[in-house]
C-alpha positions as CSV (number, residue, x, y, z in Angstrom):
1,M,-2.3,12.7,3.8
2,T,-1.9,9.1,2.7
3,K,-4.7,6.5,3.4
4,I,-3.1,3.1,4.1
5,L,-4.8,-0.3,4.1
6,L,-2.6,-2.8,6.0
7,L,-3.1,-6.5,5.6
8,S,-1.2,-9.7,6.2
9,D,-1.4,-13.5,5.9
10,T,-3.7,-13.7,2.9
11,H,-2.5,-17.3,2.3
12,S,-3.6,-17.1,-1.4
13,F,-7.1,-15.7,-0.6
14,I,-8.6,-12.4,-1.5
15,D,-12.2,-11.5,-2.0
16,D,-14.5,-8.7,-2.9
17,M,-14.9,-7.5,0.7
18,V,-11.2,-6.9,0.9
19,L,-11.0,-5.3,-2.5
20,K,-13.8,-2.9,-1.5
21,Y,-11.4,-1.5,1.2
22,V,-8.4,-1.6,-1.2
23,K,-10.3,0.8,-3.5
24,Q,-10.7,3.2,-0.6
25,A,-7.0,3.4,0.1
26,D,-4.2,5.4,-1.5
27,E,-1.7,2.5,-0.8
28,V,-1.9,-1.1,0.3
29,W,0.8,-2.6,2.5
30,H,1.1,-6.4,2.9
31,A,3.1,-7.9,5.8
32,G,3.8,-11.3,4.2
33,D,2.5,-14.8,3.8
34,I,1.0,-13.8,0.4
35,G,0.6,-17.3,-1.0
36,D,-0.4,-17.2,-4.6
37,L,1.0,-14.1,-6.3
38,K,-2.4,-13.6,-8.0
39,V,-3.2,-11.8,-4.7
40,T,-0.5,-9.2,-5.0
41,D,-1.1,-8.9,-8.8
42,T,-4.7,-8.1,-8.0
43,L,-3.7,-5.6,-5.3
44,K,-1.2,-3.9,-7.6
45,S,-3.8,-3.6,-10.4
46,L,-5.8,-1.4,-8.1
47,R,-3.4,0.6,-5.8
48,P,0.3,1.0,-5.2
49,L,1.6,-1.9,-3.1
50,R,4.4,-2.3,-0.6
51,A,4.9,-5.8,0.6
52,V,7.3,-8.4,2.1
53,Y,7.5,-12.1,1.7
54,G,6.6,-14.4,4.6
55,N,7.6,-17.9,5.7
56,I,5.1,-19.7,3.5
57,D,5.9,-17.7,0.3
58,T,7.6,-19.3,-2.7
59,A,10.9,-18.5,-4.3
60,E,8.9,-16.5,-6.9
61,A,7.5,-14.2,-4.2
62,R,10.9,-14.0,-2.5
63,T,12.3,-12.7,-5.8
64,E,9.5,-10.1,-6.2
65,F,9.3,-8.9,-2.6
66,P,12.0,-8.3,0.1
67,L,12.3,-9.8,3.6
68,D,12.4,-6.3,5.1
69,N,10.8,-3.3,3.5
70,K,12.1,0.0,4.9
71,F,10.8,3.3,3.5
72,M,9.4,6.7,4.3
73,C,5.7,7.5,4.0
74,E,5.4,11.3,4.2
75,K,7.5,12.0,7.3
76,V,7.1,8.6,9.0
77,S,9.8,6.0,8.8
78,V,8.3,2.5,8.3
79,W,9.8,-1.0,8.6
80,I,7.7,-3.9,7.4
81,T,8.8,-7.5,8.0
82,H,6.8,-10.7,8.4
83,I,8.3,-12.3,11.5
84,G,9.3,-9.5,13.8
85,G,7.6,-10.0,17.1
86,Y,6.3,-7.1,19.1
87,P,7.4,-4.8,21.9
88,G,9.3,-6.6,24.6
89,H,9.3,-9.8,22.4
90,Y,11.1,-8.8,19.2
91,N,12.5,-11.6,16.9
92,K,16.2,-11.9,17.6
93,R,17.0,-11.4,13.9
94,I,15.9,-7.8,14.0
95,R,16.2,-6.9,17.8
96,E,19.5,-5.1,17.5
97,A,18.8,-3.5,14.2
98,L,15.6,-2.0,15.6
99,K,17.6,-0.3,18.3
100,I,20.2,1.1,15.9
101,N,17.8,2.3,13.1
102,T,14.5,2.6,14.9
103,P,11.5,3.3,12.6
104,R,8.5,5.4,13.8
105,L,6.2,2.5,12.6
106,F,7.2,-1.1,12.8
107,I,4.8,-3.6,11.1
108,T,4.7,-7.4,11.3
109,G,2.5,-10.2,10.4
110,H,2.8,-14.0,11.0
111,S,1.0,-14.4,14.3
112,H,-2.6,-14.0,12.9
113,I,-3.2,-11.9,16.0
114,L,-4.1,-8.3,15.6
115,K,-2.0,-6.0,17.8
116,V,-1.4,-2.3,17.8
117,M,0.9,-1.2,20.6
118,P,3.5,1.5,21.4
119,D,7.0,0.6,22.3
120,K,7.8,3.3,24.8
121,K,11.5,2.3,25.1
122,L,12.2,2.6,21.4
123,N,9.5,5.3,20.8
124,L,7.8,3.5,17.9
125,L,4.4,2.2,17.1
126,H,4.0,-1.5,16.4
127,M,1.2,-2.8,14.2
128,N,0.2,-6.4,13.2
129,P,-3.0,-6.4,11.2
130,G,-3.8,-10.1,12.1
131,A,-4.8,-12.3,9.1
132,I,-7.2,-11.5,6.3
133,G,-7.0,-14.9,4.6
134,K,-9.0,-18.0,5.5
135,H,-6.1,-20.3,6.4
136,G,-5.1,-20.5,10.1
137,F,-6.6,-20.6,13.6
138,H,-8.1,-17.1,13.6
139,K,-11.9,-16.9,13.9
140,V,-12.2,-13.4,12.5
141,R,-10.4,-12.0,9.5
142,T,-8.8,-8.7,10.3
143,M,-7.0,-5.8,8.6
144,L,-6.1,-2.2,9.6
145,R,-6.6,1.1,7.9
146,F,-5.1,4.4,9.0
147,E,-3.8,7.7,7.7
148,I,-0.3,9.2,7.7
149,D,-0.4,12.9,7.7
150,G,3.1,14.4,7.8
151,R,4.6,13.0,11.0
152,E,1.2,11.8,12.3
153,I,-0.3,8.4,12.3
154,K,-4.0,8.8,12.8
155,N,-7.6,7.6,12.3
156,L,-6.6,4.0,12.9
157,E,-9.5,1.5,12.3
158,V,-9.8,-2.2,12.8
159,I,-11.7,-3.9,10.0
160,E,-13.2,-7.3,10.9
161,L,-14.7,-9.7,8.3
162,A,-16.4,-13.0,8.8
163,R,-14.5,-16.1,8.0
């Protein structure tokens, strides 16, 4: 079983409240708009990190992290990208690729809106953890944690922090 902490849209901000949850996870996944790479350096110093760059990220971040991160976690195929949309409204850049090589878990960021929803047509689970940074219109900072156990995605929790 792997305990995942999923966050996005840090926009150069990380604090002790987030790091408390990082220390409870086996891996941290970041869905882009990192901002200052000190954020990902801090995360990597504590736990293994899988991340993608977002639209605000610098050339340095784009050198270190991919636009799309596709991998297996236990027996679950995962695809993380920053701007990907959500079921019924996928970004046109990835729409056809999702149909051809459908992951079990599709993760996006960008919107600052927390969403977890199934795509029944493609038989995948979509997650967007919202935004954990302080930059943006969101009123509550959010992230997700869950477990992957073999083929199962389970024990999903929404974590809300004050702005």
